[in-house]
ZALUMKOL-256921 format. One line per field, with one value per atom (N, C-alpha, C): x, y, z; residue in one letter. Coordinates in steps of 0.05 Angstrom, whole numbers, plus 5000, padded with zeros to 4 digits. Layout:
<sites>
x	(X	...) $
y	(Y	...) $
z	(Z	...) $
r	(A	...) $
</sites>
This chain:
<sites>
x	(0854	0848	0818	0790	0771	0751	0753	0732	0711	0704	0675	0668	0638	0626	0625	0612	0611	0595	0574	0550	0551	0580	0586	0599	0619	0643	0624	0607	0592	0574	0568	0556	0572	0592	0621	0616	0628	0641	0616	0583	0561	0565	0580	0575	0596	0617	0639	0634	0622	0624	0597	0582	0555	0568	0594	0591	0612	0631	0639	0630	0609	0595	0569	0563	0547	0578	0599	0625	0620	0629	0627	0610	0582	0554	0551	0565	0570	0589	0617	0625	0619	0603	0595	0582	0553	0537	0561	0576	0599	0605	0625	0631	0625	0598	0581	0571	0561	0558	0581	0614	0639	0656	0634	0645	0659	0640	0639	0680	0689	0716	0725	0719	0741	0741	0722	0721	0757	0755	0759	0794	0808	0823	0836	0821	0829	0838	0820	0840	0854	0866	0887	0923	0924	0930	0933	0910	0913	0917	0925	0928	0964	0968	0998	1017	1040	1063	1087	1096	1117	1145	1154	1181	1218	1229	1250	1269	1300	1316	1335	1360	1380	1384	1370	1373	1346	1349	1328	1305	1273	1273	1265	1280	1285	1261	1238	1216	1182	1181	1155	1136	1116	1095	1089	1090	1084	1064	1051	1029	1031	1023	1023	1029	1032	1038	1005	0990	0963	0940	0932	0918	0892	0864	0858	0825	0806	0783	0757	0747	0733	0714	0693	0669	0649	0627	0611	0587	0587	0580	0549	0541	0517	0498	0478	0462	0464	0475	0474	0512	0527	0554	0559	0556	0573	0557	0523	0521	0540	0536	0554	0583	0596	0625	0630	0607	0604	0606	0580	0583	0596	0616	0643	0661	0662	0693	0675	0654	0639	0651	0651	0646	0681	0691	0723	0726	0718	0730	0716	0700	0688	0711	0711	0725	0754	0769	0796	0788	0776	0774	0765	0746	0728	0763	0779	0797	0806	0815	0826	0801	0783	0757	0753	0761	0755	0780	0799	0831	0821	0815	0812	0784	0776	0739	0753	0771	0792	0814	0818	0832	0820	0790	0782	0768	0764	0749	0761	0800	0816	0829	0836	0844	0837	0812	0798	0821	0833	0839	0865	0885	0917	0914	0943	0958	0957	0948	0959	0973	0997	1012	1013	1005	1006	0977	0962	0941	0954	0973	0986	0996	0991	0996	0975	0957	0921	0930	0937	0947	0962	0996	1013	1010	0980	0976	0951	0928	0922	0936	0953	0966	0988	0999	1015	1001	0978	0964	0948	0940	0923	0943	0969	0996	0998	1007	1019	1005	0968	0950	0949	0944	0952	0966	1004	1024	1026	1003	1014	0983	0964	0950	0955	0967	0984	1001	1021	1043	1031	1016	0999	0990	0969	0963	0985	1001	1030	1035	1057	1070	1064	1046	1044	1028	1001	0982	0995	1005	1019	1035	1053	1068	1052	1037	1024	1007	0992	0978	0989	1019	1028	1038	1049	1048	1028	1013	0996	0979	0980	0965	0983	1021	1028	1056	1039	1061	1043	1064	1043	1021	1020	0993	0985	1012	1009	0979	0968	0955	0928	0925	0895	0898	0864	0862	0849	0861	0848	0831	0806	0775	0773	0768	0777	0738	0730	0697	0709	0687	0696	0703	0667	0677	0701	0712	0727	0758	0764	0781	0775	0753	0755	0761	0748	0761	0785	0794	0823	0840	0835	0851	0832	0827	0807	0821	0821	0834	0859	0881	0906	0904	0889	0897	0899	0868	0864	0892	0901	0918	0945	0947	0975	0974	0959	0951	0951	0933	0940	0980	0981	1010	1022	1017	1035	1021	1017	1007	1028	1051	1058	1074	1095	1110	1083	1077	1051	1046	1039	1022	1056	1075	1102	1113	1105	1111	1089	1064	1051	1051	1063	1063	1095	1114	1134	1123	1108	1106	1082	1057	1050	1076	1104	1114	1108	1102	1098	1121	1133	1159	1181	1201	1229	1239	1256	1271	1288	1299	1322	1298	1280	1268	1254	1246	1233	1261	1291	1312	1326	1322	1326	1310	1275	1267	1253	1283	1276	1269	1280	1267	1242	1231	1203	1197	1204	1176	1175	1209	1206	1199	1194	1170	1141	1137	1108	1096	1122	1112	1100	1115	1111	1076	1077	1053	1023	1038	1006	1000	1027	1025	1019	1022	1005	0973	0969	0934	0928	0927	0919	0913	0947	0946	0915	0898	0883	0888	0919	0925	0941	0954	0958	1000	0994	1020	1051	1075	1104	1104	1085	1106	1091	1067	1052	1051	1067	1066	1093	1102	1136	1135	1112	1105	1095	1086	1072	1096	1108	1119	1147	1161	1185	1178	1154	1137	1139	1132	1139	1147	1170	1194	1211	1207	1229	1209	1182	1173	1176	1173	1187	1222	1225	1263	1260	1227	1237	1217	1195	1181	1212	1227	1255	1263	1275	1287	1273	1233	1222	1222	1216	1206	1243	1265	1283	1300	1280	1280	1263	1228	1209	1224	1232	1243	1266	1289	1305	1293	1282	1265	1249	1231	1222	1237	1263	1278	1279	1291	1304	1275	1258	1255	1247	1246	1248	1261	1289	1309	1305	1293	1289	1277	1249	1224	1242	1263	1265	1286	1305	1316	1311	1282	1272	1253	1249	1233	1251	1279	1286	1286	1305	1295	1339	1336	1379	1392	1416	1435	1440	1431	1444	1424	1403	1380	1374	1387	1369	1363	1371	1363	1331) $
y	(7199	7223	7216	7227	7221	7243	7236	7251	7257	7277	7291	7301	7295	7300	7343	7344	7388	7389	7374	7395	7387	7372	7373	7392	7401	7417	7432	7451	7479	7481	7456	7444	7459	7449	7448	7474	7494	7525	7536	7530	7545	7543	7520	7528	7533	7532	7552	7581	7589	7617	7622	7615	7619	7610	7597	7603	7621	7630	7661	7680	7681	7702	7706	7682	7692	7693	7688	7699	7731	7739	7761	7777	7779	7787	7794	7767	7768	7794	7799	7814	7832	7833	7865	7884	7873	7874	7890	7873	7881	7906	7906	7923	7955	7952	7966	7985	7956	7983	7991	7993	8004	8025	8026	8030	8072	8087	8111	8112	8077	8082	8071	8051	8063	8068	8090	8116	8132	8125	8154	8128	8108	8108	8115	8103	8115	8134	8150	8191	8194	8175	8179	8190	8185	8185	8216	8224	8256	8280	8262	8278	8272	8255	8244	8234	8240	8214	8214	8197	8182	8194	8196	8215	8189	8193	8168	8190	8180	8196	8181	8185	8169	8171	8178	8183	8163	8164	8147	8171	8171	8154	8149	8125	8121	8129	8114	8119	8137	8152	8162	8174	8185	8192	8221	8235	8265	8280	8303	8315	8328	8315	8328	8358	8364	8389	8398	8378	8388	8380	8388	8374	8377	8362	8367	8354	8369	8356	8357	8333	8317	8329	8336	8336	8323	8313	8308	8333	8322	8338	8322	8306	8298	8284	8285	8272	8250	8226	8191	8196	8206	8199	8194	8203	8194	8164	8169	8133	8115	8126	8105	8101	8118	8115	8091	8102	8077	8052	8040	8017	8000	8031	8014	8009	8027	8015	7987	7984	7958	7947	7943	7926	7908	7929	7923	7906	7927	7917	7885	7883	7858	7835	7847	7825	7828	7838	7826	7815	7815	7804	7773	7775	7741	7734	7745	7735	7706	7692	7674	7651	7661	7645	7650	7658	7664	7644	7653	7629	7598	7602	7565	7555	7572	7568	7557	7570	7566	7553	7539	7518	7494	7487	7468	7460	7477	7481	7472	7484	7464	7442	7428	7412	7380	7371	7358	7345	7372	7364	7355	7350	7359	7326	7315	7301	7295	7266	7263	7298	7279	7289	7329	7337	7367	7371	7365	7374	7386	7374	7373	7413	7419	7455	7463	7462	7472	7494	7485	7509	7526	7516	7530	7557	7545	7563	7592	7577	7600	7617	7604	7622	7650	7636	7648	7667	7662	7673	7702	7704	7712	7736	7718	7736	7766	7750	7771	7804	7781	7801	7826	7816	7830	7849	7843	7862	7868	7865	7878	7907	7905	7922	7937	7939	7952	7966	7955	7971	7994	7991	8011	8028	8029	8048	8064	8049	8061	8077	8069	8072	8092	8068	8082	8109	8109	8125	8146	8155	8184	8195	8185	8192	8209	8190	8200	8224	8221	8240	8271	8265	8286	8303	8284	8299	8313	8297	8300	8327	8338	8357	8371	8371	8397	8412	8389	8388	8416	8440	8466	8474	8459	8486	8511	8529	8549	8556	8561	8582	8565	8550	8532	8515	8521	8512	8470	8448	8418	8429	8408	8408	8376	8370	8336	8322	8307	8299	8266	8265	8241	8213	8224	8195	8195	8203	8214	8193	8206	8200	8168	8162	8139	8112	8122	8105	8103	8124	8136	8112	8110	8091	8066	8064	8022	8012	8035	8021	8011	8023	8029	8009	7999	7974	7963	7953	7932	7920	7940	7928	7929	7939	7926	7898	7892	7868	7848	7847	7828	7836	7846	7854	7834	7827	7823	7792	7770	7746	7740	7761	7752	7731	7726	7704	7669	7677	7661	7646	7671	7658	7650	7657	7647	7616	7619	7583	7573	7586	7558	7550	7568	7566	7549	7551	7540	7511	7507	7477	7466	7479	7471	7467	7479	7476	7487	7524	7536	7551	7552	7567	7557	7566	7545	7574	7576	7595	7607	7590	7603	7618	7623	7626	7655	7652	7681	7697	7686	7698	7718	7703	7714	7739	7726	7744	7777	7769	7806	7825	7832	7864	7855	7843	7846	7841	7837	7837	7865	7869	7903	7922	7908	7925	7925	7906	7897	7910	7913	7920	7953	7971	7995	7993	7980	7976	7972	7950	7940	7967	7972	7998	8034	8023	8050	8051	8024	8010	8009	8001	8001	8029	8042	8067	8081	8088	8108	8134	8149	8171	8172	8181	8184	8192	8199	8214	8184	8199	8182	8173	8192	8183	8163	8164	8135	8113	8120	8090	8074	8097	8092	8075	8089	8071	8047	8040	8008	7990	8001	7985	7979	7996	7991	7958	7964	7938	7916	7913	7899	7876	7900	7888	7872	7879	7874	7850	7847	7819	7800	7809	7787	7784	7801	7779	7763	7771	7753	7731	7724	7702	7685	7693	7669	7662	7674	7656	7635	7645	7623	7598	7612	7580	7566	7573	7560	7557	7552	7539	7517	7521	7506	7478	7485	7473	7458	7460	7445	7441	7439	7422	7401	7404	7384	7363	7372	7353	7335	7358	7326	7307	7328	7291	7274	7283	7264	7242	7250	7230	7218	7225	7206	7194	7190	7167	7159	7167	7149	7121	7138	7116	7096	7099	7091	7058	7074	7052	7019	7016	7005	6982	6949	6931	6947	6941	6944	6932	6936	6937	6907	6891	6861	6842	6843	6837	6832	6830	6824	6796	6782	6754	6747) $
z	(6115	6119	6107	6122	6116	6094	6074	6052	6059	6071	6074	6051	6053	6018	6040	6011	6005	6029	6038	6049	6080	6082	6105	6125	6094	6092	6101	6087	6098	6119	6135	6160	6177	6180	6198	6200	6160	6170	6182	6192	6189	6219	6233	6253	6263	6261	6264	6256	6240	6242	6262	6253	6294	6309	6320	6342	6351	6328	6337	6342	6321	6311	6340	6349	6380	6402	6397	6423	6413	6390	6379	6397	6389	6408	6420	6449	6473	6486	6472	6478	6460	6437	6435	6453	6459	6484	6513	6527	6540	6537	6510	6493	6498	6486	6484	6510	6532	6559	6567	6563	6568	6545	6529	6509	6509	6537	6539	6544	6561	6573	6550	6538	6520	6499	6498	6481	6486	6510	6541	6523	6523	6518	6490	6465	6455	6439	6454	6457	6467	6473	6490	6461	6442	6425	6419	6419	6419	6438	6464	6478	6495	6493	6501	6473	6476	6464	6461	6460	6475	6461	6482	6487	6490	6469	6480	6482	6506	6516	6511	6520	6524	6552	6570	6599	6608	6638	6647	6660	6647	6637	6604	6591	6572	6545	6562	6548	6569	6552	6573	6553	6562	6551	6560	6546	6548	6539	6554	6533	6508	6497	6453	6449	6430	6429	6423	6407	6398	6409	6435	6449	6444	6428	6410	6423	6424	6430	6406	6411	6383	6392	6352	6365	6339	6335	6321	6303	6274	6255	6253	6255	6247	6278	6275	6295	6302	6285	6298	6299	6288	6290	6324	6329	6369	6363	6357	6370	6349	6323	6314	6313	6321	6332	6359	6381	6411	6394	6364	6359	6344	6326	6312	6340	6357	6380	6391	6395	6413	6394	6367	6346	6349	6340	6343	6370	6388	6424	6420	6405	6412	6391	6375	6346	6373	6378	6386	6416	6428	6450	6447	6425	6414	6398	6397	6376	6379	6407	6410	6402	6403	6391	6364	6349	6320	6313	6315	6314	6320	6343	6352	6343	6327	6303	6280	6267	6244	6235	6261	6262	6274	6282	6282	6255	6245	6214	6192	6196	6182	6189	6222	6235	6217	6200	6196	6177	6163	6140	6139	6162	6171	6181	6176	6193	6218	6228	6259	6269	6262	6272	6274	6249	6248	6259	6275	6294	6313	6324	6358	6355	6330	6326	6330	6341	6345	6360	6390	6411	6405	6399	6389	6368	6340	6327	6341	6356	6374	6388	6407	6419	6407	6384	6375	6362	6342	6322	6342	6358	6382	6391	6396	6410	6395	6380	6347	6342	6342	6339	6348	6382	6408	6411	6397	6396	6384	6355	6328	6349	6345	6361	6386	6398	6424	6421	6395	6379	6363	6352	6337	6357	6378	6391	6403	6424	6443	6431	6392	6394	6369	6339	6313	6324	6325	6330	6347	6367	6381	6351	6346	6328	6309	6288	6272	6276	6304	6309	6307	6321	6330	6304	6290	6256	6255	6236	6220	6240	6269	6275	6269	6274	6267	6254	6225	6201	6197	6184	6176	6174	6209	6210	6227	6218	6242	6231	6211	6198	6198	6208	6199	6239	6238	6280	6265	6268	6270	6285	6270	6286	6281	6288	6280	6291	6262	6282	6293	6313	6327	6298	6290	6267	6255	6237	6228	6238	6262	6281	6287	6301	6301	6281	6252	6240	6236	6233	6234	6247	6262	6297	6287	6284	6283	6259	6234	6211	6221	6225	6239	6249	6267	6290	6290	6265	6257	6237	6216	6199	6209	6230	6257	6260	6282	6278	6262	6228	6209	6203	6213	6195	6209	6232	6255	6249	6224	6230	6216	6192	6170	6175	6208	6205	6209	6224	6217	6193	6173	6149	6132	6141	6121	6125	6159	6167	6167	6161	6148	6113	6102	6076	6071	6081	6081	6091	6105	6122	6100	6078	6051	6031	6033	6015	5991	5987	5975	5977	6001	5993	6015	6010	6030	6036	6070	6085	6055	6032	6012	5991	5980	5960	5977	6007	6022	6013	6026	6021	6003	5977	5949	5937	5952	5938	5957	5981	6011	5998	5971	5951	5944	5933	5929	5953	5975	5992	6010	6007	6009	5987	5972	5951	5965	5952	5965	5996	6019	6038	6040	6010	6018	5999	5981	5971	5980	5998	6024	6035	6039	6066	6051	6026	6016	6018	6013	6004	6035	6061	6079	6098	6089	6114	6105	6126	6117	6104	6111	6095	6073	6057	6031	6042	6061	6067	6068	6063	6057	6093	6106	6134	6150	6143	6165	6152	6117	6113	6111	6127	6127	6161	6173	6206	6189	6178	6177	6150	6136	6121	6130	6157	6164	6184	6205	6214	6193	6183	6162	6154	6146	6135	6158	6168	6200	6211	6213	6211	6187	6162	6140	6154	6162	6169	6189	6214	6235	6222	6202	6191	6172	6159	6150	6160	6179	6215	6230	6228	6236	6224	6200	6180	6186	6179	6183	6207	6229	6252	6248	6234	6238	6201	6188	6164	6182	6190	6210	6229	6244	6258	6248	6230	6215	6191	6186	6174	6200	6215	6240	6261	6256	6259	6237	6213	6187	6191	6197	6200	6229	6249	6263	6265	6247	6241	6216	6191	6177	6183	6212	6224	6227	6250	6265	6247	6213	6201	6198	6195	6191	6208	6190	6218	6233	6259	6266	6251	6244	6228	6236	6255	6267	6266	6254	6254	6230	6210	6176	6181	6188	6182	6191) $
r	(M	M	M	D	D	D	K	K	K	A	A	A	P	P	P	L	L	L	T	T	T	S	S	S	H	H	H	L	L	L	G	G	G	E	E	E	L	L	L	R	R	R	N	N	N	R	R	R	I	I	I	L	L	L	I	I	I	S	S	S	L	L	L	S	S	S	I	I	I	V	V	V	L	L	L	I	I	I	A	A	A	F	F	F	M	M	M	G	G	G	G	G	G	F	F	F	Y	Y	Y	Y	Y	Y	S	S	S	E	E	E	H	H	H	I	I	I	F	F	F	G	G	G	I	I	I	L	L	L	T	T	T	A	A	A	P	P	P	L	L	L	H	H	H	Y	Y	Y	T	T	T	L	L	L	K	K	K	F	F	F	S	S	S	L	L	L	E	E	E	N	N	N	P	P	P	F	F	F	I	I	I	S	S	S	F	F	F	V	V	V	P	P	P	A	A	A	E	E	E	A	A	A	G	G	G	I	I	I	D	D	D	L	L	L	V	V	V	F	F	F	L	L	L	A	A	A	P	P	P	A	A	A	E	E	E	A	A	A	L	L	L	W	W	W	M	M	M	H	H	H	I	I	I	K	K	K	I	I	I	S	S	S	F	F	F	I	I	I	S	S	S	A	A	A	F	F	F	I	I	I	V	V	V	S	S	S	S	S	S	P	P	P	V	V	V	I	I	I	F	F	F	Y	Y	Y	E	E	E	T	T	T	W	W	W	K	K	K	F	F	F	V	V	V	A	A	A	P	P	P	G	G	G	L	L	L	L	L	L	Q	Q	Q	E	E	E	E	E	E	K	K	K	K	K	K	Y	Y	Y	A	A	A	M	M	M	P	P	P	F	F	F	V	V	V	L	L	L	T	T	T	T	T	T	T	T	T	F	F	F	L	L	L	F	F	F	L	L	L	V	V	V	G	G	G	A	A	A	L	L	L	F	F	F	C	C	C	F	F	F	A	A	A	I	I	I	V	V	V	L	L	L	P	P	P	F	F	F	A	A	A	M	M	M	N	N	N	F	F	F	L	L	L	L	L	L	T	T	T	Y	Y	Y	K	K	K	T	T	T	Q	Q	Q	H	H	H	L	L	L	K	K	K	P	P	P	M	M	M	L	L	L	S	S	S	V	V	V	G	G	G	K	K	K	Y	Y	Y	V	V	V	D	D	D	F	F	F	C	C	C	L	L	L	K	K	K	F	F	F	I	I	I	L	L	L	A	A	A	F	F	F	G	G	G	A	A	A	I	I	I	F	F	F	E	E	E	L	L	L	P	P	P	V	V	V	I	I	I	M	M	M	V	V	V	F	F	F	L	L	L	S	S	S	K	K	K	M	M	M	G	G	G	I	I	I	V	V	V	T	T	T	P	P	P	E	E	E	F	F	F	L	L	L	S	S	S	K	K	K	N	N	N	R	R	R	K	K	K	Y	Y	Y	A	A	A	V	V	V	L	L	L	I	I	I	A	A	A	F	F	F	V	V	V	L	L	L	A	A	A	A	A	A	L	L	L	L	L	L	T	T	T	P	P	P	T	T	T	P	P	P	D	D	D	A	A	A	F	F	F	N	N	N	Q	Q	Q	M	M	M	L	L	L	M	M	M	A	A	A	I	I	I	P	P	P	M	M	M	I	I	I	I	I	I	L	L	L	Y	Y	Y	E	E	E	V	V	V	G	G	G	I	I	I	V	V	V	A	A	A	T	T	T	K	K	K	I	I	I	F	F	F	M	M	M	K	K	K	K	K	K	K	K	K	K	K	K	E	E	E	E	E	E	D	D	D	K	K	K	E	E	E	E	E	E	G	G	G	G	G	G	G	G	G	E	E	E	G	G	G	S	S	S	P	P	P	P	P	P	G	G	G	D	D	D	T	T	T	Q	Q	Q) $
</sites>
């Protein structure tokens, strides 16, 4: 492993950041051009909700009880809404490049056999982030909006600001994209020797507590319903991470055994 000076590392970090920002900027310009279409998609949770049934079709979208039109309360609110949507969509589209550049920055400090995980790392992190964002948009947001806009509002008429609504949705989507990276983080920590599958299993009760604390901090609203929507997937992902670390550690032990068996001389060749 080569020991490069600090200035070299900082220069490498600057280049990786510049490449990532350039891709995000290009995607932002494309996202701003189509921001009205993206906004139309983003308002779907206001008008539709998921319905689960024991008969076919088992899952379907039905019109929400509270179909609401958005308003803007400040002259620049609509413009800022389009800018936010464009930036977040640009970040999501650029996430494969960002993850790849992150890996390229870390890779020089890894052993040669560890560098083969570059492509699996990029594909897995990108896939989990997109699955988390899609899960939030298709399942969590419709439930959350339908619950919040119909809970004890018989004598109230909801009037949502477009800026507040977009902030609410984007924070949720990004938070779910981030927490779906939990299995990758757990595998990485086990690879570094910081945690083991046994340690993770033993401290499961603390992980559940932390999941609810993080859900309370990350959800835009203080109600327990939305916190449950985030905490429960986080707990499930923690269990997935435990299984992934066990598989990874088992595979690593098998590789170590194969390498150890091949280091010595054959039994009949002692002389």
